[in-house]
matplotlib code that plots the C-alpha trace (Angstrom):
import matplotlib.pyplot as plt

x = [118.1, 116.5, 113.4, 111.6, 111.7, 110.9, 110.9, 113.6, 113.1, 115.4, 116.9, 116.9, 114.0, 114.4, 112.0, 110.3, 110.9, 108.7, 105.9, 105.0, 101.3, 100.0, 96.6, 94.7, 90.6, 88.9, 91.2, 90.6, 86.8, 87.3, 86.6, 91.0, 91.2, 91.9, 94.7, 96.6, 99.1, 98.4, 95.7, 95.5, 91.9, 92.7, 94.7, 96.8, 98.8, 99.3, 101.5, 101.9, 101.2, 99.8, 103.6, 104.5, 102.3, 102.8, 106.3, 105.5, 103.3, 106.4, 108.8, 106.3, 105.9, 109.0, 109.8, 106.8, 108.3, 112.0, 110.5, 108.3, 111.4, 113.2, 115.9, 117.4, 118.0, 121.5, 120.7, 118.8, 121.6, 119.5, 116.8, 114.6, 111.4, 109.2, 106.3, 104.0, 105.2, 107.6, 111.3, 109.9, 110.3, 108.4, 111.1, 113.7, 112.9, 112.3, 115.1, 117.4, 115.8, 116.2, 120.2, 120.5, 122.2, 118.8, 117.8, 114.5, 112.0, 109.7, 106.6, 103.9, 100.9, 103.3, 106.1, 104.9, 106.2, 108.5, 110.9, 110.0, 111.4, 114.4, 114.7, 114.5, 116.9, 119.2, 119.1, 119.2, 122.4, 124.1, 124.5, 122.8, 121.8, 118.7, 117.1, 114.1, 111.2, 108.6, 106.1, 103.3, 100.9, 98.2, 94.6, 95.2, 99.1, 98.0, 94.9, 96.9, 99.0, 97.4, 93.9, 93.2, 93.6, 91.7, 90.1, 88.6, 86.5, 85.9, 83.2, 84.8, 83.4, 82.4, 85.5, 87.8, 89.3, 90.0, 93.9, 94.5, 96.3, 99.0, 101.7, 103.6, 106.8, 109.1, 112.0, 114.0, 116.7, 118.3, 116.7, 114.3, 110.8, 108.0, 106.7, 108.9, 109.6, 110.4, 109.8, 109.2, 108.0, 109.4, 107.1, 106.7, 105.7, 101.6, 100.0, 96.9, 96.4, 94.1, 94.3, 92.0, 93.1, 89.8, 89.8, 93.2, 91.4, 90.5, 94.7, 95.9, 94.1, 96.2, 99.5, 98.7, 96.8, 100.6, 102.7, 100.1, 100.2, 105.1, 104.8, 102.5, 104.8, 108.1, 107.5, 105.5, 102.7, 98.9, 96.5, 95.3, 99.2, 98.0, 95.1, 95.3, 96.3, 95.8, 96.1, 97.2, 94.8, 92.2, 89.6, 85.9, 86.2, 89.6, 89.7, 86.9, 88.2, 91.8, 89.6, 87.5, 90.9, 92.3, 89.9, 90.1, 93.6, 92.6, 93.8, 92.0, 90.8, 88.4, 91.1, 92.0, 90.9, 90.8, 90.8, 91.8, 93.8, 91.7, 88.1, 89.5, 90.8, 87.5, 83.4, 82.7, 79.3, 79.2, 82.5, 82.8, 85.9, 84.6, 85.2, 87.7, 91.4, 94.4, 98.0, 101.2, 99.7, 97.0, 98.7, 101.5, 99.0, 96.9, 99.6, 102.1, 98.8, 95.9, 97.1, 100.7, 98.1, 96.0, 99.2, 100.4, 96.4, 97.3, 94.5, 96.8, 100.3, 100.8, 99.8, 100.1, 100.5, 100.8, 100.9, 99.9, 100.8, 100.0, 103.1, 101.4, 103.0, 100.8, 103.1, 102.4, 98.5, 98.5, 100.6, 98.0, 100.2, 98.2, 99.1, 101.4, 100.9, 103.1, 102.7, 105.3, 104.6, 105.6, 105.2, 104.8, 105.0, 104.0]
y = [90.8, 89.2, 86.4, 84.5, 84.8, 88.9, 90.4, 92.5, 92.2, 95.1, 93.6, 97.5, 99.1, 102.5, 105.3, 107.4, 110.9, 113.3, 113.3, 116.1, 115.8, 118.4, 117.8, 119.6, 120.9, 117.5, 116.0, 118.5, 117.7, 114.7, 112.6, 112.8, 116.1, 117.2, 114.7, 116.5, 119.3, 121.6, 121.7, 124.1, 125.5, 125.3, 122.7, 125.5, 127.1, 130.0, 128.0, 128.7, 124.7, 121.6, 120.2, 122.8, 122.7, 119.1, 120.2, 122.4, 119.8, 117.5, 120.4, 121.6, 118.1, 117.9, 121.3, 120.4, 117.3, 118.2, 121.0, 118.3, 116.6, 120.0, 119.8, 121.4, 120.4, 120.1, 117.2, 115.1, 112.5, 111.0, 111.5, 108.7, 110.2, 108.9, 110.5, 109.3, 111.5, 110.5, 110.9, 111.6, 114.9, 116.3, 114.3, 115.2, 118.8, 119.1, 117.2, 120.3, 122.3, 120.0, 119.5, 115.8, 113.0, 111.7, 108.6, 108.3, 105.3, 104.9, 102.2, 103.8, 104.2, 101.4, 104.4, 105.5, 102.1, 101.8, 104.7, 104.4, 100.5, 101.6, 104.6, 101.9, 99.6, 102.3, 103.5, 99.9, 98.9, 102.3, 103.7, 107.0, 107.9, 110.3, 109.6, 111.1, 109.3, 111.3, 111.0, 112.9, 113.0, 115.4, 115.1, 117.0, 116.2, 112.5, 112.6, 114.5, 112.2, 109.0, 109.5, 112.8, 116.4, 117.0, 120.4, 117.3, 116.8, 113.3, 110.9, 108.3, 104.5, 104.3, 101.5, 104.4, 105.7, 109.6, 110.7, 112.3, 115.8, 115.9, 114.7, 112.9, 112.5, 110.7, 111.6, 108.1, 107.8, 105.3, 106.1, 108.7, 108.8, 107.8, 104.6, 101.8, 100.7, 96.7, 94.9, 95.7, 93.4, 93.7, 92.8, 91.0, 92.6, 90.1, 90.5, 89.0, 90.3, 93.5, 96.3, 98.6, 102.0, 102.9, 99.9, 99.9, 98.2, 95.3, 95.2, 95.4, 93.6, 90.3, 92.0, 93.3, 89.8, 88.0, 90.9, 90.5, 86.6, 86.7, 89.2, 86.5, 83.8, 85.2, 86.4, 83.4, 85.5, 86.1, 88.8, 88.9, 89.9, 93.2, 95.6, 96.8, 96.0, 98.6, 98.1, 101.7, 102.2, 99.4, 101.8, 100.4, 97.8, 96.4, 95.9, 93.8, 91.5, 91.5, 90.5, 88.1, 86.7, 86.6, 84.1, 81.8, 81.6, 80.9, 84.2, 84.8, 88.4, 88.1, 87.9, 91.9, 95.2, 94.8, 98.7, 100.8, 104.2, 105.2, 104.5, 106.3, 109.3, 110.1, 110.3, 108.0, 108.2, 112.1, 113.2, 112.6, 110.4, 107.2, 104.2, 105.9, 107.7, 106.6, 107.8, 107.6, 110.8, 108.0, 106.0, 109.1, 111.2, 108.5, 106.5, 109.6, 111.9, 109.8, 106.3, 107.2, 110.1, 107.0, 105.4, 108.6, 108.3, 104.2, 103.5, 101.4, 99.0, 97.5, 98.1, 96.7, 99.2, 97.2, 100.3, 98.7, 100.1, 100.0, 100.3, 101.1, 104.1, 106.0, 104.4, 100.6, 101.4, 103.0, 99.5, 97.3, 95.9, 94.4, 96.5, 94.6, 95.4, 95.6, 95.9, 96.9, 96.1, 97.9, 97.2, 99.7, 99.3, 101.9]
z = [111.6, 108.9, 109.8, 107.3, 103.9, 103.7, 106.6, 109.2, 112.4, 114.2, 117.6, 118.3, 117.2, 115.6, 117.0, 115.2, 116.9, 115.1, 112.2, 109.7, 107.9, 105.9, 103.4, 101.1, 101.5, 100.7, 103.5, 105.5, 105.4, 106.0, 109.8, 110.5, 110.0, 113.6, 113.3, 110.7, 111.6, 108.4, 106.2, 103.5, 102.2, 98.2, 96.2, 94.9, 98.1, 95.8, 93.5, 90.2, 89.1, 90.7, 90.7, 92.7, 95.0, 95.5, 96.3, 99.1, 100.8, 101.0, 102.0, 104.7, 105.9, 106.3, 108.2, 110.4, 111.1, 111.8, 113.8, 116.2, 116.8, 118.1, 116.0, 112.7, 109.4, 109.5, 112.0, 109.0, 107.9, 105.2, 103.3, 101.9, 99.6, 97.1, 94.8, 92.1, 89.3, 86.4, 87.7, 91.6, 91.4, 93.7, 96.3, 94.5, 94.5, 98.1, 98.4, 97.5, 100.2, 102.5, 101.9, 103.3, 101.2, 99.2, 98.4, 95.9, 95.6, 93.7, 95.4, 94.1, 96.6, 99.2, 98.8, 102.4, 104.1, 101.7, 102.8, 106.4, 105.7, 104.5, 106.7, 110.0, 108.3, 107.7, 111.4, 112.9, 110.8, 112.2, 108.2, 109.9, 113.3, 112.0, 109.2, 107.1, 105.3, 103.0, 100.6, 98.5, 96.3, 94.7, 93.1, 90.7, 89.5, 89.6, 87.9, 84.6, 84.7, 84.8, 83.5, 81.5, 82.1, 84.7, 82.9, 80.5, 83.4, 82.6, 84.4, 86.3, 87.3, 91.0, 91.6, 91.0, 93.8, 95.1, 95.0, 98.4, 98.5, 100.9, 102.3, 105.6, 106.8, 109.7, 111.5, 112.6, 114.8, 116.9, 120.2, 121.8, 122.5, 120.3, 118.8, 117.4, 114.4, 115.3, 111.3, 108.2, 105.5, 101.6, 99.1, 96.0, 93.1, 92.2, 88.8, 88.3, 84.6, 85.7, 83.3, 84.7, 85.9, 87.5, 89.7, 91.3, 94.3, 93.2, 91.7, 94.4, 97.3, 96.3, 96.6, 100.1, 100.9, 100.3, 102.0, 105.5, 105.6, 104.7, 107.6, 110.2, 108.6, 108.9, 113.1, 113.5, 114.8, 114.4, 113.4, 117.3, 117.9, 116.6, 117.7, 114.1, 110.9, 108.4, 104.6, 102.2, 99.6, 98.6, 99.2, 98.8, 96.5, 96.8, 101.1, 101.2, 98.5, 100.5, 103.5, 102.0, 100.3, 103.8, 105.2, 102.4, 103.3, 106.4, 108.7, 111.1, 110.9, 113.5, 116.2, 115.2, 113.7, 109.9, 108.4, 105.1, 105.1, 101.8, 103.9, 107.3, 105.3, 104.0, 104.8, 101.4, 101.8, 101.7, 99.9, 96.0, 96.4, 94.5, 96.4, 98.5, 98.7, 97.4, 96.6, 98.0, 100.8, 101.6, 104.1, 104.6, 106.3, 107.9, 109.7, 110.8, 111.8, 113.1, 113.9, 115.4, 118.1, 118.3, 119.6, 121.6, 123.7, 124.8, 122.4, 120.3, 121.1, 118.2, 114.7, 110.9, 107.9, 104.7, 102.3, 98.4, 95.4, 92.0, 89.2, 86.1, 84.2, 81.1, 79.2, 80.2, 80.6, 77.0, 75.4, 77.0, 80.2, 83.1, 86.1, 88.4, 92.2, 95.6, 99.5, 102.2, 105.5, 108.3, 112.4, 114.5, 118.6, 121.1]

ax = plt.figure().add_subplot(projection="3d")
ax.plot(x, y, z, "-o")
ax.set_aspect("equal")
plt.show()
């Protein structure tokens, strides 16, 4: 199963049986709105706090994924989830209502592919038959925790990114109809000394490059073996940096299409989202909504999703630490 240094290649690939995607109003005004299962018209979701609203987003995404698979909650043997809030409370509290055995993970914005990779490993190894992978983020909860209180209304530089409000869940099984998870490459922590939390795209770009190169090397592949390679949320600053670094390192990107979820989910020129999208839900809803629907239509046959994460905390930033980053990549085939 292990290929090279960091890649799991699944001899009998697990299947993504169904997905569920739920987003907020800003994402509903973006170019991918039609690809999401549920779009909320407001940020509150009729909840008393933003944190409770985020938990509800994840619960709804999970319910939709289970319903789309024509299964019941009792059929889920394991839930793997994570988010950006302290003690990953959105996923942990949602696990109470899901009722399945639970493994909590933290990979910052890389959590979507981290949970999908772990869910696929569990299924491929026989540890579980049906596993849910899910994650969420909410613009107001993340802004309040990592930057300034939303009510403060502080201005942000152009390098800042806009946290996606949404949640994505995928139900992975050993067999059935759906795209297959054929391989996953686990990232290493990369830190080049960037300390600015308003420039996470630049901080995360080297980690994305490191994981993409490791994936290709471990499997003996070229970028042209994929119809699409997409990064998680490097957005308008980090994605060009990653593209330049890959070219400098001799990775022939002209063989394939190279995109970023943070640039796909919003109309950056029209919407007030600074450099583009970020957050755990960014790569989750773009992958489970938009990209898998393109695969279902036959537009894409093999994709590589390299979700990126900045592993800082409010405490580490206050103490002057630089930003360690990571990227996890998953290969999905129709």
